[in-house]
Backbone bond lengths (Angstrom), bond angles and torsions (degrees), N, CA, C in turn:
res aa  C-N    CA-C-N  psi(-1)  N-CA   C-N-CA  omega(-1)  CA-C   N-CA-C  phi
1 M - - - 1.459 - - 1.524 109.80 -
2 P 1.364 117.95 135.97 1.448 119.27 176.84 1.516 110.43 -62.90
3 R 1.299 116.19 146.04 1.456 120.88 -179.31 1.519 110.03 -69.34
4 S 1.327 116.64 135.53 1.455 121.35 179.26 1.516 109.33 -106.28
5 S 1.314 116.09 153.57 1.456 121.83 177.96 1.513 107.90 -145.63
6 P 1.339 117.48 154.16 1.465 119.61 -178.89 1.523 111.62 -61.11
7 V 1.326 116.01 139.69 1.455 122.87 177.58 1.517 108.06 -121.58
8 V 1.305 116.88 127.06 1.461 121.84 -177.85 1.520 109.12 -98.04
9 H 1.318 116.94 128.79 1.455 123.37 175.32 1.520 107.82 -116.61
10 T 1.327 116.84 134.88 1.459 121.78 179.72 1.520 109.62 -123.40
11 L 1.325 116.73 123.58 1.456 121.15 175.97 1.518 109.53 -80.29
12 T 1.332 116.27 166.09 1.464 119.28 177.33 1.514 111.55 -67.19
13 T 1.333 117.23 -16.08 1.457 120.19 175.20 1.520 111.89 -73.81
14 G 1.337 117.67 -11.51 1.446 121.75 -175.72 1.516 113.55 94.11
15 R 1.321 117.31 -9.93 1.461 121.00 178.96 1.520 109.37 -71.24
16 R 1.350 116.20 134.49 1.453 121.29 -176.18 1.521 110.04 -111.02
17 F 1.329 114.51 143.28 1.452 121.96 176.14 1.522 108.00 -127.15
18 V 1.334 115.94 137.92 1.461 121.71 177.94 1.523 107.60 -114.37
19 R 1.324 116.52 123.04 1.464 122.26 -178.92 1.521 109.12 -104.19
20 R 1.341 115.52 124.81 1.458 121.40 -179.95 1.527 109.70 -122.55
21 G 1.331 115.35 156.48 1.454 121.07 173.04 1.511 115.33 84.03
22 M 1.323 118.61 -3.84 1.461 121.44 178.64 1.523 108.99 -91.12
23 P 1.337 119.01 123.23 1.474 120.06 -178.60 1.519 111.60 -62.40
24 R 1.330 115.07 139.35 1.457 121.63 178.39 1.517 108.63 -93.43
25 R 1.323 117.11 114.64 1.468 122.13 178.95 1.531 109.30 -117.35
26 R 1.312 115.55 56.69 1.459 120.03 -175.15 1.516 111.76 -61.25
27 W 1.351 117.23 -38.37 1.466 119.66 -177.47 1.522 111.83 -71.05
28 Q 1.333 117.35 -17.86 1.459 120.68 176.80 1.525 112.33 -93.17
29 D 1.304 116.79 -2.76 1.466 120.67 -177.68 1.524 109.50 -139.85
30 L 1.341 115.63 49.11 1.459 119.97 -176.36 1.518 112.19 -64.68
31 Y 1.343 117.19 -33.57 1.469 119.32 -178.43 1.527 110.08 -60.46
32 H 1.325 116.87 -49.26 1.468 119.72 179.94 1.522 110.57 -64.84
33 F 1.334 117.03 -37.45 1.462 120.20 179.48 1.523 111.06 -61.28
34 Y 1.333 116.69 -47.32 1.460 119.74 -178.13 1.533 112.48 -74.24
35 M 1.319 117.33 -19.98 1.467 119.51 176.63 1.522 112.49 -80.56
36 T 1.334 116.60 -16.90 1.460 119.48 -174.97 1.525 113.63 -108.33
37 I 1.332 119.25 -20.22 1.457 119.20 -179.64 1.525 109.59 -74.26
38 S 1.327 115.40 164.72 1.459 120.77 -178.96 1.525 110.50 -72.30
39 W 1.339 115.68 161.30 1.463 120.39 178.76 1.527 112.46 -59.91
40 P 1.347 120.13 -44.59 1.478 118.22 178.03 1.520 112.97 -59.77
41 R 1.336 117.78 -40.60 1.465 119.91 178.53 1.530 110.93 -67.92
42 L 1.329 116.97 -33.86 1.463 119.95 178.20 1.521 110.92 -63.68
43 F 1.338 116.56 -51.07 1.463 120.16 179.87 1.528 111.23 -63.86
44 A 1.332 116.80 -38.67 1.467 119.87 179.93 1.526 110.85 -64.71
45 S 1.329 117.23 -40.69 1.467 119.50 -179.84 1.525 111.09 -66.21
46 F 1.332 117.76 -39.66 1.464 120.23 177.25 1.522 110.90 -65.56
47 A 1.346 116.46 -40.78 1.468 119.64 179.27 1.522 111.01 -64.06
48 V 1.320 117.11 -41.98 1.466 120.53 178.31 1.528 110.51 -63.91
49 F 1.338 116.32 -43.79 1.468 119.53 -179.97 1.522 111.11 -59.71
50 L 1.332 118.14 -48.45 1.461 120.85 -177.90 1.525 111.48 -65.85
51 T 1.335 116.98 -36.22 1.465 119.65 178.68 1.520 110.90 -65.79
52 V 1.338 116.18 -48.39 1.466 119.80 179.56 1.528 110.78 -63.78
53 F 1.326 116.52 -39.68 1.463 121.51 178.65 1.525 110.63 -56.35
54 N 1.334 116.19 -48.75 1.467 119.90 -178.58 1.525 112.21 -71.71
55 L 1.319 118.07 -33.00 1.460 120.38 177.26 1.532 110.55 -63.78
56 L 1.326 116.49 -40.49 1.469 119.83 -179.64 1.526 111.42 -69.08
57 F 1.318 117.85 -44.26 1.458 119.70 179.08 1.523 111.37 -68.02
58 A 1.339 116.73 -29.92 1.461 118.90 176.04 1.524 110.59 -62.63
59 V 1.321 117.28 -36.60 1.464 120.88 176.84 1.523 110.57 -62.24
60 V 1.350 116.48 -42.60 1.458 120.53 -179.05 1.537 110.21 -63.71
61 Y 1.345 117.31 -42.57 1.470 120.07 177.40 1.528 110.89 -64.89
62 W 1.304 116.10 -38.70 1.470 122.11 -173.59 1.528 111.61 -69.85
63 L 1.349 117.14 -21.59 1.463 120.27 -178.15 1.527 112.57 -65.06
64 R 1.321 118.73 -26.06 1.467 122.56 179.82 1.517 109.53 -117.41
65 D 1.303 117.07 113.95 1.467 120.82 179.16 1.523 110.63 -70.94
66 G 1.310 115.20 148.09 1.453 121.48 173.68 1.508 114.33 77.33
67 G 1.310 117.70 9.95 1.460 119.34 -179.62 1.515 113.80 -80.06
68 I 1.344 117.07 -18.73 1.466 121.78 -177.81 1.519 108.15 -117.66
69 A 1.306 115.85 123.32 1.468 120.65 179.40 1.521 110.51 -76.31
70 H 1.321 115.97 141.50 1.475 123.25 176.87 1.527 111.01 57.72
71 L 1.321 116.72 41.83 1.462 120.73 -179.16 1.524 109.80 -62.38
72 N 1.312 116.51 123.52 1.461 120.80 -176.81 1.536 109.25 -150.96
73 P 1.347 116.34 119.80 1.474 129.34 0.75 1.514 110.56 -73.85
74 P 1.341 117.16 158.12 1.464 120.18 -178.92 1.530 110.97 -65.32
75 G 1.304 115.58 153.19 1.448 120.25 174.45 1.520 113.40 92.17
76 Y 1.335 114.35 -157.73 1.465 121.12 -171.57 1.521 112.08 -61.82
77 W 1.319 118.88 -43.83 1.465 120.43 -174.63 1.523 112.08 -69.77
78 G 1.311 116.35 -27.59 1.460 117.86 171.58 1.523 110.54 -64.69
79 C 1.354 116.39 -41.07 1.470 119.98 175.75 1.521 111.19 -63.01
80 F 1.329 116.35 -36.53 1.470 119.69 179.29 1.532 110.52 -63.15
81 F 1.315 117.73 -47.89 1.463 119.88 -178.47 1.531 111.49 -69.12
82 F 1.333 116.75 -30.91 1.458 119.30 173.84 1.532 110.22 -64.55
83 S 1.334 116.11 -38.43 1.467 120.09 177.28 1.519 110.88 -64.27
84 V 1.336 116.98 -40.30 1.467 120.29 178.41 1.522 110.54 -60.96
85 E 1.325 117.12 -45.29 1.459 121.20 -179.95 1.534 111.27 -66.21
86 T 1.340 116.02 -37.20 1.464 119.32 179.06 1.525 111.28 -68.21
87 L 1.334 116.56 -43.58 1.465 120.55 179.69 1.522 111.22 -60.57
88 A 1.320 116.45 -41.82 1.463 120.73 -178.89 1.522 112.39 -82.42
89 T 1.330 117.75 -1.07 1.474 123.79 -176.81 1.522 111.13 51.69
90 V 1.341 116.48 38.20 1.471 120.77 179.89 1.523 109.84 -75.09
91 G 1.337 116.44 -54.04 1.451 120.29 177.81 1.511 113.76 62.05
92 Y 1.340 116.99 66.85 1.460 119.80 -179.36 1.529 112.20 -65.31
93 G 1.317 118.13 -25.05 1.453 120.85 177.07 1.506 114.65 103.36
94 D 1.347 118.15 -22.91 1.467 120.12 -179.55 1.515 110.94 -70.38
95 M 1.338 116.81 -49.52 1.459 121.30 179.35 1.524 108.71 -103.89
96 H 1.344 115.70 134.25 1.457 119.60 179.19 1.522 109.25 -154.18
97 P 1.355 117.21 155.32 1.470 119.42 179.08 1.527 110.09 -65.99
98 Q 1.356 115.63 143.30 1.464 119.14 178.31 1.525 112.59 -134.44
99 T 1.361 116.23 8.12 1.458 119.80 174.17 1.524 108.78 -130.84
100 L 1.329 115.70 160.97 1.455 120.55 179.69 1.527 110.81 -61.39
101 Y 1.320 116.61 -41.63 1.461 120.64 -179.93 1.518 110.73 -57.88
102 T 1.326 116.90 -48.38 1.465 120.67 -177.56 1.524 111.25 -68.16
103 H 1.345 116.86 -36.69 1.462 119.45 176.96 1.533 110.85 -61.38
104 V 1.327 117.13 -41.32 1.475 120.76 179.82 1.522 110.23 -65.66
105 V 1.336 116.10 -46.22 1.473 119.22 179.78 1.524 110.53 -62.55
106 A 1.325 117.48 -42.42 1.459 120.71 178.87 1.523 111.47 -63.41
107 S 1.336 116.77 -38.25 1.464 120.01 178.31 1.530 111.21 -63.71
108 V 1.336 115.87 -43.45 1.467 120.12 177.80 1.529 110.05 -62.86
109 E 1.329 116.75 -42.49 1.465 119.42 -179.23 1.522 111.10 -66.35
110 I 1.318 117.31 -40.41 1.468 119.71 179.68 1.527 110.45 -62.36
111 F 1.332 116.60 -45.02 1.464 119.71 179.22 1.533 110.93 -62.48
112 T 1.328 115.37 -49.62 1.464 119.51 -179.48 1.526 110.77 -63.36
113 G 1.331 116.12 -40.52 1.461 119.58 -179.16 1.511 112.63 -65.84
114 I 1.344 117.00 -41.65 1.470 119.76 179.36 1.528 110.44 -62.13
115 M 1.349 116.45 -43.02 1.460 119.88 178.29 1.528 111.24 -62.95
116 S 1.331 116.82 -42.52 1.465 120.53 -179.55 1.520 111.42 -66.19
117 L 1.334 116.68 -43.89 1.464 119.67 179.05 1.518 111.39 -65.75
118 A 1.347 117.45 -33.20 1.464 119.61 176.88 1.519 110.76 -65.32
119 V 1.339 116.40 -40.91 1.469 119.77 178.00 1.527 110.51 -65.22
120 I 1.328 116.64 -42.99 1.467 120.34 179.46 1.532 110.67 -63.76
121 A 1.330 116.71 -43.42 1.468 119.87 178.99 1.527 110.99 -63.21
122 G 1.344 116.36 -40.96 1.452 119.35 177.99 1.513 112.29 -64.01
123 M 1.334 117.09 -39.64 1.456 120.34 178.39 1.529 111.60 -66.33
124 M 1.319 116.97 -40.73 1.456 120.00 177.91 1.527 111.14 -63.61
125 F 1.337 116.34 -41.15 1.462 119.36 177.69 1.524 111.04 -63.81
126 A 1.345 115.87 -41.79 1.463 119.35 179.33 1.518 111.31 -62.25
127 R 1.341 116.77 -39.13 1.463 119.86 179.41 1.524 111.14 -66.95
128 F 1.348 116.70 -43.54 1.458 119.48 -177.45 1.521 112.49 -72.60
129 S 1.330 117.39 -31.75 1.463 120.72 -176.04 1.520 112.94 -90.55
130 R 1.322 117.91 -3.72 1.460 119.89 -179.09 1.525 110.22 -65.96
131 P 1.335 118.41 128.21 1.469 119.89 -179.55 1.522 111.03 -69.12
132 T 1.307 116.10 133.90 1.459 121.92 177.23 1.518 108.72 -126.41
133 A 1.310 115.73 137.20 1.458 121.13 179.78 1.524 109.18 -94.70
134 R 1.307 116.88 117.63 1.462 121.70 176.41 1.525 107.59 -91.65
135 I 1.317 115.26 74.25 1.464 120.95 -178.92 1.518 108.49 -110.09
136 L 1.322 115.28 129.64 1.458 122.09 -179.82 1.523 108.98 -98.51
137 F 1.326 116.06 127.13 1.454 121.58 177.88 1.529 109.30 -107.35
138 A 1.316 116.48 136.84 1.462 119.76 175.53 1.519 109.61 -63.25
139 R 1.328 115.76 144.38 1.461 119.93 -177.19 1.523 111.97 -66.83
140 Y 1.316 116.76 -27.56 1.455 120.65 -175.13 1.522 110.48 -122.10
141 A 1.320 115.23 155.76 1.462 122.84 168.86 1.524 106.80 -114.22
142 V 1.312 116.78 145.03 1.464 120.55 -176.06 1.525 109.23 -117.04
143 I 1.321 114.16 153.36 1.465 122.12 174.52 1.522 106.87 -124.84
144 R 1.318 116.02 119.98 1.452 121.70 -175.96 1.523 109.31 -148.99
145 P 1.345 116.88 158.48 1.471 118.84 174.52 1.520 110.79 -68.37
146 L 1.327 115.52 139.07 1.457 121.53 177.34 1.532 107.70 -148.06
147 D 1.325 115.38 120.23 1.468 121.10 -174.89 1.525 111.02 55.57
148 G 1.331 115.85 39.07 1.451 120.90 176.19 1.510 114.88 77.05
149 E 1.331 118.63 11.20 1.463 121.82 -177.28 1.513 108.95 -135.51
150 P 1.343 118.45 132.62 1.472 119.02 176.13 1.522 110.34 -60.76
151 T 1.323 115.05 134.75 1.460 120.61 -172.66 1.522 110.20 -136.00
152 L 1.315 114.91 133.68 1.464 121.52 172.49 1.522 108.03 -84.66
153 M 1.334 116.53 129.51 1.462 121.07 -177.14 1.527 109.17 -126.17
154 L 1.325 115.17 134.45 1.461 122.76 176.63 1.526 108.00 -128.06
155 R 1.317 115.82 154.15 1.466 118.77 -175.75 1.521 110.73 -131.71
156 A 1.342 115.37 137.72 1.466 121.95 177.53 1.520 108.33 -136.73
157 A 1.333 116.29 157.93 1.465 121.51 -179.94 1.516 109.33 -143.18
158 N 1.337 114.96 150.39 1.461 122.17 176.77 1.522 108.10 -91.11
159 E 1.344 116.56 108.34 1.460 120.59 -175.34 1.521 112.60 -68.02
160 R 1.318 118.02 -29.88 1.464 119.89 -176.02 1.523 111.75 -72.77
161 G 1.289 118.56 -29.00 1.455 120.36 -178.97 1.508 113.70 82.82
162 N 1.343 118.27 2.56 1.455 119.30 172.86 1.524 108.11 -93.42
163 V 1.313 117.66 -174.98 1.462 121.14 -175.71 1.526 110.24 -96.30
164 I 1.323 115.94 129.53 1.462 121.79 167.68 1.528 106.11 -101.02
165 M 1.321 115.53 111.46 1.454 120.36 -174.44 1.529 111.03 -81.65
166 E 1.331 114.44 146.96 1.466 122.32 175.77 1.528 111.02 48.63
167 A 1.329 115.17 47.81 1.460 119.84 178.65 1.527 109.90 -68.62
168 Q 1.307 115.94 141.57 1.454 122.33 178.89 1.518 109.69 -130.72
169 A 1.324 115.67 149.13 1.460 121.76 -178.41 1.522 109.44 -127.72
170 R 1.319 115.13 143.52 1.453 122.58 174.96 1.523 108.11 -132.41
171 L 1.326 115.84 132.00 1.460 121.33 -179.47 1.526 108.65 -122.14
172 R 1.329 115.93 128.33 1.454 121.22 179.86 1.519 110.84 -128.98
173 L 1.315 114.05 148.67 1.459 122.39 173.74 1.524 108.16 -109.22
174 V 1.324 116.17 126.22 1.464 122.06 177.85 1.521 107.39 -114.66
175 R 1.331 117.20 125.88 1.464 120.30 -179.80 1.530 110.10 -155.66
176 D 1.329 114.79 159.71 1.455 121.67 176.45 1.523 109.23 -84.58
177 E 1.318 115.57 133.73 1.460 120.69 178.79 1.521 109.19 -135.79
178 R 1.350 115.76 167.14 1.454 122.11 175.60 1.519 109.04 -121.17
179 T 1.309 114.57 134.64 1.456 119.28 177.90 1.535 109.27 -77.02
180 V 1.327 116.26 174.01 1.468 120.20 179.78 1.520 110.86 -64.69
181 E 1.340 116.75 -21.20 1.463 120.25 177.45 1.530 112.26 -84.86
182 G 1.336 116.44 -1.90 1.456 119.47 -179.16 1.507 114.08 87.29
183 Y 1.338 117.20 10.77 1.456 122.06 -179.02 1.525 109.50 -84.09
184 S 1.330 116.91 128.51 1.462 122.26 -179.85 1.522 109.70 -81.69
185 I 1.318 116.34 131.46 1.454 121.13 -176.60 1.525 109.20 -146.38
186 R 1.291 115.92 147.13 1.477 120.86 175.03 1.517 108.07 -98.23
187 R 1.326 115.94 119.32 1.445 121.15 -175.76 1.533 110.12 -111.55
188 I 1.335 113.77 150.03 1.462 121.93 175.90 1.520 107.76 -115.45
189 H 1.332 116.12 123.75 1.456 122.16 -179.90 1.525 109.20 -111.43
190 D 1.315 117.03 131.26 1.459 121.57 173.41 1.522 108.97 -79.55
191 L 1.323 116.28 127.59 1.458 121.98 179.36 1.522 109.03 -102.10
192 R 1.319 115.30 123.42 1.459 120.85 -177.27 1.531 110.18 -72.36
193 L 1.322 115.71 131.72 1.456 122.13 177.36 1.523 109.78 -102.06
194 R 1.319 115.28 144.58 1.472 118.47 177.46 1.520 110.76 -60.04
195 R 1.304 116.10 -39.33 1.465 120.82 173.27 1.511 107.75 -139.22
196 S 1.318 115.72 116.44 1.463 120.40 -178.54 1.516 112.74 -102.71
197 E 1.339 118.00 1.08 1.457 121.37 -179.13 1.524 109.91 -129.77
198 Q 1.307 114.98 145.36 1.463 121.81 178.52 1.523 107.25 -134.29
199 P 1.335 118.62 114.37 1.469 119.27 -175.97 1.520 113.57 -63.77
200 A 1.344 117.06 -30.90 1.466 120.37 -179.70 1.524 107.98 -144.96
201 F 1.332 115.74 95.84 1.460 122.16 179.74 1.518 107.85 -85.56
202 L 1.344 115.51 104.38 1.457 120.74 -173.46 1.517 112.18 -115.04
203 F 1.330 116.68 -54.26 1.466 120.29 -174.48 1.537 111.18 -105.28
204 S 1.311 117.15 -86.45 1.459 120.76 -179.88 1.519 109.47 -132.90
205 W 1.331 114.15 162.49 1.459 120.29 -175.96 1.523 107.25 -143.88
206 T 1.339 115.86 121.03 1.453 121.53 175.68 1.524 108.77 -100.80
207 L 1.318 115.65 118.72 1.461 121.45 -177.60 1.525 109.15 -100.18
208 M 1.315 116.43 139.85 1.464 121.10 -172.79 1.522 110.67 -129.44
209 H 1.324 114.89 135.17 1.474 121.78 174.94 1.524 108.07 -125.36
210 P 1.338 118.93 113.68 1.467 120.95 178.80 1.523 111.31 -68.43
211 L 1.327 116.48 133.44 1.462 121.36 179.84 1.527 110.04 -92.99
212 G 1.319 115.91 57.59 1.445 121.25 178.43 1.518 112.06 -77.60
213 P 1.333 116.76 -177.45 1.480 119.98 -178.70 1.520 113.08 -60.37
214 D 1.334 117.91 -27.43 1.458 120.37 -178.37 1.522 113.13 -87.51
215 S 1.328 118.12 -0.56 1.467 121.18 -179.27 1.519 110.37 -81.69
216 P 1.343 118.29 137.43 1.472 120.35 174.82 1.526 112.86 -61.94
217 L 1.332 117.24 -17.62 1.458 121.08 179.69 1.529 112.74 -93.91
218 A 1.318 117.50 2.22 1.462 120.30 -178.64 1.528 109.78 -61.00
219 G 1.327 115.98 126.54 1.460 121.36 178.77 1.507 114.66 78.18
220 A 1.325 117.58 4.09 1.468 120.23 -178.49 1.525 110.41 -73.14
221 T 1.323 115.67 149.00 1.458 122.82 174.73 1.521 108.63 -128.42
222 L 1.319 115.42 171.02 1.469 119.28 178.02 1.522 110.39 -59.74
223 E 1.316 116.89 -42.44 1.458 120.71 -178.19 1.531 111.58 -65.73
224 S 1.336 116.93 -42.04 1.465 119.20 -179.21 1.521 111.54 -67.44
225 L 1.320 117.57 -37.83 1.461 120.55 178.75 1.528 111.28 -68.73
226 Q 1.319 116.31 -38.53 1.456 119.26 177.65 1.525 110.87 -65.96
227 A 1.316 117.23 -39.00 1.466 120.47 179.33 1.520 111.75 -65.43
228 Q 1.350 116.98 -26.77 1.465 121.73 -179.69 1.525 112.86 -95.80
229 N 1.343 116.70 6.59 1.473 120.57 -176.74 1.528 110.32 51.97
230 A 1.309 117.34 43.05 1.459 122.39 -173.11 1.530 110.87 -86.26
231 F 1.324 115.04 147.87 1.458 121.27 170.30 1.519 108.89 -154.23
232 L 1.315 115.37 159.68 1.456 122.87 -179.97 1.518 109.89 -102.02
233 I 1.325 116.77 144.40 1.464 122.43 174.04 1.523 107.82 -121.14
234 L 1.319 116.28 117.77 1.459 122.29 176.73 1.520 108.61 -106.49
235 T 1.313 116.34 123.56 1.464 122.47 -179.15 1.516 109.23 -118.67
236 L 1.329 116.45 130.85 1.469 122.50 176.81 1.522 108.66 -122.79
237 F 1.309 116.37 139.92 1.454 120.25 174.50 1.518 109.43 -152.08
238 G 1.319 115.10 153.64 1.457 121.61 -178.28 1.516 109.88 -174.60
239 I 1.319 116.02 -171.63 1.465 122.41 -176.58 1.526 108.99 -111.23
240 D 1.319 115.50 124.27 1.459 120.66 177.18 1.527 109.06 -69.75
241 E 1.335 116.44 121.77 1.459 119.82 -177.21 1.523 111.91 -66.15
242 T 1.339 117.37 -28.41 1.464 120.84 -176.94 1.515 111.94 -75.05
243 T 1.340 117.26 -44.48 1.455 121.11 -174.21 1.522 113.67 -106.08
244 G 1.330 117.35 -16.72 1.453 120.69 -176.71 1.516 113.63 75.53
245 Q 1.331 117.58 10.72 1.460 121.52 -178.99 1.522 110.33 -92.40
246 T 1.316 115.60 153.04 1.453 121.31 177.25 1.524 109.63 -81.71
247 L 1.323 116.10 128.88 1.454 122.54 -179.87 1.522 109.27 -109.07
248 M 1.327 116.01 144.95 1.455 121.41 177.77 1.517 109.29 -139.77
249 A 1.320 116.12 143.48 1.462 121.55 176.49 1.523 108.00 -152.74
250 R 1.322 114.98 151.35 1.464 118.97 178.10 1.520 109.39 -143.11
251 H 1.322 113.98 159.85 1.462 120.28 178.30 1.513 108.51 -148.98
252 E 1.336 116.41 141.17 1.460 121.32 178.39 1.520 109.90 -107.21
253 Y 1.315 115.51 140.46 1.458 122.75 177.54 1.528 108.66 -118.45
254 P 1.320 118.87 112.13 1.468 119.32 173.64 1.520 110.09 -72.41
255 A 1.314 116.15 170.80 1.467 120.15 -179.55 1.533 111.02 -59.21
256 E 1.340 116.38 -33.17 1.466 119.90 -178.46 1.521 112.79 -68.24
257 A 1.338 117.70 -16.23 1.465 120.60 -179.45 1.526 112.53 -87.24
258 L 1.325 117.64 -2.88 1.464 120.74 178.36 1.517 109.65 -89.23
259 R 1.317 116.28 135.39 1.457 122.73 -179.60 1.528 109.06 -118.93
260 W 1.349 114.79 110.22 1.460 119.68 178.91 1.521 110.58 -77.65
261 R 1.330 115.91 140.55 1.468 124.55 179.69 1.535 110.99 52.52
262 H 1.312 114.46 46.64 1.457 122.38 173.44 1.527 108.57 -125.42
263 T 1.307 115.53 167.38 1.457 120.97 176.41 1.519 109.43 -140.52
264 F 1.316 116.13 155.43 1.461 120.34 177.19 1.523 110.26 -74.07
265 S 1.316 115.94 144.30 1.460 120.07 172.28 1.519 109.22 -70.33
266 D 1.311 116.28 140.14 1.460 120.62 -178.10 1.525 109.52 -74.32
267 I 1.328 116.04 128.06 1.462 119.93 -179.93 1.528 111.63 -99.93
268 L 1.329 117.13 -7.29 1.464 121.12 -176.50 1.520 109.62 -102.20
269 S 1.305 115.45 129.86 1.464 121.21 176.35 1.518 108.76 -143.44
270 T 1.314 116.31 156.50 1.469 122.48 179.76 1.516 108.50 -113.47
271 G 1.329 116.05 123.72 1.443 120.74 -179.66 1.516 112.73 -78.28
272 E 1.330 115.61 173.65 1.461 120.72 179.81 1.519 112.10 -64.51
273 D 1.330 116.03 -20.88 1.458 119.98 178.11 1.515 112.52 -83.90
274 G 1.345 115.86 2.08 1.457 119.75 179.34 1.513 114.36 81.93
275 V 1.328 117.24 7.14 1.463 121.73 -179.70 1.526 109.08 -93.72
276 D 1.336 116.22 137.97 1.458 120.94 177.11 1.529 110.10 -82.22
277 Y 1.323 115.43 135.71 1.461 121.86 -179.95 1.528 109.65 -120.36
278 L 1.334 115.13 137.60 1.459 121.80 176.61 1.520 108.58 -111.63
279 D 1.326 116.29 117.25 1.457 121.56 -177.48 1.526 108.88 -104.12
280 Y 1.340 115.93 97.58 1.456 119.81 -176.71 1.523 112.57 -79.10
281 T 1.333 118.42 -2.93 1.460 119.28 172.33 1.524 111.13 -67.95
282 K 1.328 116.90 -18.00 1.467 121.80 177.27 1.516 112.84 -100.29
283 F 1.312 116.72 8.53 1.465 119.96 -170.39 1.523 112.16 -62.32
284 H 1.327 117.60 -36.62 1.467 121.05 -177.58 1.531 112.86 -92.54
285 D 1.323 117.49 -1.40 1.456 120.44 -173.90 1.524 111.04 -79.15
286 V 1.323 115.57 136.66 1.466 122.60 172.57 1.526 107.85 -128.03
287 A 1.330 115.31 156.59 1.456 120.66 -178.85 1.518 109.09 -139.39
288 P 1.345 118.56 143.61 1.471 120.21 178.44 1.520 111.22 -68.74
289 L 1.314 115.59 148.19 1.452 120.68 176.90 1.523 109.66 -74.97
290 E 1.288 115.07 147.31 1.467 119.15 179.33 1.520 110.09 -76.46
């Protein structure tokens, strides 16, 4: 069995989860590993791989003297730099194989190097071409009366300023509950939105969930949500009009991020020239109701 080790997961709410007992098969899932690590770790891992690769092949060249013509500098480090040039298929012309042994080793290195560089190039392309949603979520969610009914309101914005076509939103409530038998269970409730679709998500989008009698949040308070370890998950997805790729983004709201009897600050204003202005410096601002 592969050795397992604890894995820490952190939600955007700050809540941490530690996963134990799951076998780590990193070498069997390198694609996912390289797609999820940070850019500095990605470049560092490639640099380490290429360095070790050339150090090992330099040893193989160094085992037979006189296999490389015009070796410079003499000795092991000359073999190392010859390996670097061979791997990159540069071929400056000064140093070249002159024995059968070295020709065979160089052929193996060229084949292995081309395959490795192809994998690295493919991974870099996959990282650069991966669709990313630049969606800004307000730090807080507000609960205020709207049309005579208490309503949960959340706000999101498209940071790129292009159109996300056929955007859709899903809002869920996650909390700990007890069944009638006294069994503790974590349940996920779908929260109905007044409008869950946006044909052209361009600027900002305020999502609303009425807290009517049929809402799982009906009668909820900050204290009750905290006691249930409750948080909200807002998921947005749509099609980028520029690239045609599907974009997805999510954000979690802990109970502490909910503001009762507050409202969002208005970011839209019309200037004297009749032009509408969107001030995103106020995007996260909320104010208590009078």
